C-alpha positions as CSV (number, residue, x, y, z in Angstrom):
1,M,48.6,7.2,41.2
2,K,47.8,3.9,42.4
3,Q,44.0,3.1,43.3
4,I,43.4,0.8,46.1
5,A,39.8,-0.8,46.6
6,S,38.3,-1.8,49.8
7,N,35.5,-4.0,50.6
8,S,35.2,-3.6,54.5
9,G,31.8,-2.6,54.4
10,G,31.6,-0.2,51.3
11,S,30.1,-1.5,48.2
12,P,29.1,-5.2,48.0
13,S,31.4,-7.5,46.5
14,P,30.4,-10.0,43.7
15,R,29.8,-12.5,46.5
16,Q,27.6,-10.3,48.5
17,P,23.9,-9.7,47.9
18,C,23.3,-6.3,46.6
19,F,21.6,-5.5,49.9
20,S,23.4,-6.9,53.1
21,L,22.7,-5.9,56.8
22,R,26.1,-4.2,56.9
23,H,25.5,-2.4,53.8
24,G,22.1,-1.4,54.6
25,F,23.1,-0.2,58.1
26,R,26.0,1.7,56.7
27,A,23.9,3.4,54.0
28,C,21.1,4.1,56.6
29,A,23.6,5.3,59.5
30,Q,25.4,7.7,56.9
31,W,22.2,9.2,55.6
32,L,20.9,9.8,59.2
33,S,24.2,11.4,60.3
34,L,24.1,13.6,57.5
35,A,20.3,14.5,58.0
36,V,20.5,15.0,61.8
37,G,23.7,17.3,61.5
38,R,21.5,19.8,59.6
39,P,20.0,23.0,61.0
40,T,16.5,21.7,59.8
41,A,16.8,18.9,62.1
42,F,17.7,21.0,65.1
43,L,14.7,23.2,64.4
44,I,12.5,20.0,64.0
45,A,13.7,18.9,67.5
46,L,13.3,22.4,68.9
47,S,9.8,22.7,67.6
48,S,8.9,19.3,69.0
49,I,10.1,20.4,72.6
50,L,8.1,23.8,72.2
51,I,4.9,22.1,71.3
52,W,5.3,19.3,73.9
53,A,5.9,22.3,76.7
54,A,2.7,24.2,75.0
55,L,0.6,21.1,75.5
56,G,1.5,20.9,79.2
57,P,-1.4,23.1,80.4
58,V,-3.8,21.4,78.0
59,F,-2.8,17.8,79.4
60,R,-2.5,19.3,83.1
61,F,1.2,18.4,83.2
62,S,0.0,14.8,83.7
63,D,2.6,11.8,84.3
64,T,1.4,10.8,80.6
65,W,2.5,14.0,79.2
66,Q,5.8,13.9,80.7
67,L,6.1,10.2,79.7
68,V,5.6,11.1,76.1
69,I,8.9,13.3,76.0
70,N,10.7,10.9,78.2
71,T,10.0,7.8,76.2
72,G,10.6,9.6,72.8
73,T,13.8,11.2,73.9
74,T,15.2,7.9,75.3
75,I,14.2,6.0,72.2
76,V,15.9,8.7,69.8
77,T,18.9,8.8,72.1
78,F,19.4,5.1,72.3
79,L,19.3,4.7,68.4
80,M,21.6,7.7,67.8
81,V,24.2,6.1,69.9
82,F,24.5,3.3,67.2
83,V,24.4,5.8,64.4
84,I,26.9,8.1,65.8
85,Q,29.3,5.0,66.7
86,N,29.0,3.7,63.3
87,T,29.9,6.9,61.8
88,Q,32.7,7.4,64.0
89,N,34.3,3.9,63.4
90,R,34.0,4.6,59.8
91,D,35.7,8.0,60.0
92,T,38.3,6.7,62.2
93,K,39.3,3.8,60.0
94,A,39.3,6.2,57.0
95,L,41.7,8.4,58.8
96,H,43.9,5.6,60.1
97,L,44.1,4.3,56.4
98,K,45.1,7.6,55.1
99,L,47.7,8.3,57.7
100,D,49.1,4.7,57.1
101,E,49.3,5.4,53.5
102,L,51.3,8.6,54.1
103,L,53.6,7.0,56.5
104,R,54.3,4.3,53.8
105,A,54.7,7.0,50.9
106,V,56.9,9.6,52.8
107,A,60.8,8.6,52.6
108,G,62.4,8.6,56.2
109,A,59.0,7.8,58.0
110,R,59.1,4.7,60.2
111,N,57.0,2.1,58.7
112,T,56.6,0.6,62.0
113,L,54.2,3.5,62.9
114,V,51.8,2.1,60.6
115,D,48.8,0.3,62.3
116,L,49.5,1.9,65.7
117,E,45.8,1.6,66.6
118,N,46.3,-2.1,67.1
119,L,49.1,-1.9,69.9
120,S,48.4,-2.4,73.4
121,D,48.2,0.4,75.8
122,E,51.5,-0.4,77.2
123,E,53.1,-0.4,73.9
124,L,51.3,3.1,73.0
125,D,52.5,4.4,76.4
126,R,56.2,3.4,75.7
127,L,55.9,5.1,72.1
128,K,54.5,8.2,73.6
129,L,57.5,8.3,76.1
130,E,60.0,8.1,73.1
131,F,58.3,10.8,71.5
132,E,58.2,13.0,74.5
133,R,62.0,12.3,74.8
134,L,62.6,13.1,71.1
135,R,60.8,16.4,71.7
136,S,62.9,17.1,74.7
137,L,66.0,16.5,72.8
138,A,64.9,18.8,70.0
139,N,63.9,21.6,72.4
140,H,67.2,21.1,74.1
141,R,69.1,21.4,70.9
142,E,67.1,24.4,69.7
143,R,67.8,26.3,72.9
144,N,71.5,25.5,72.6
145,H,71.6,26.1,68.7
146,P,69.0,28.6,67.6
147,K,68.5,28.9,64.0
148,S,68.9,32.5,62.6
149,H,66.1,33.6,60.3
């Protein structure tokens, strides 16, 4: 089996410094996405909300008391958008590369389907219509010539 190495944000190349902004962000985003996806992270978040709510009477439900939770959740949400997007982009890129490799490796597969993610919306719509037509033809053939089991 042929092994292909990639340097699109993975390990630093010999020309890149050991710690680049891209590499550091990727490592941090990957660690954070794993950490916040655990039940412990949910329990910490839930506990924070419960403690904040319990402190409401102590602070007489003041504007400052409300501002604390609003500011905290806004900051966390804002930062998590970038972490989630980075993780999603990496997962999508890896999935596309795996599918492209399968298309190249399977005999009879159309290699023109490699890199579909780079087509325009109009080109994708035309391809979708083609597949719908092929599915319709296959359904028509199946109804007219059912296979016996």
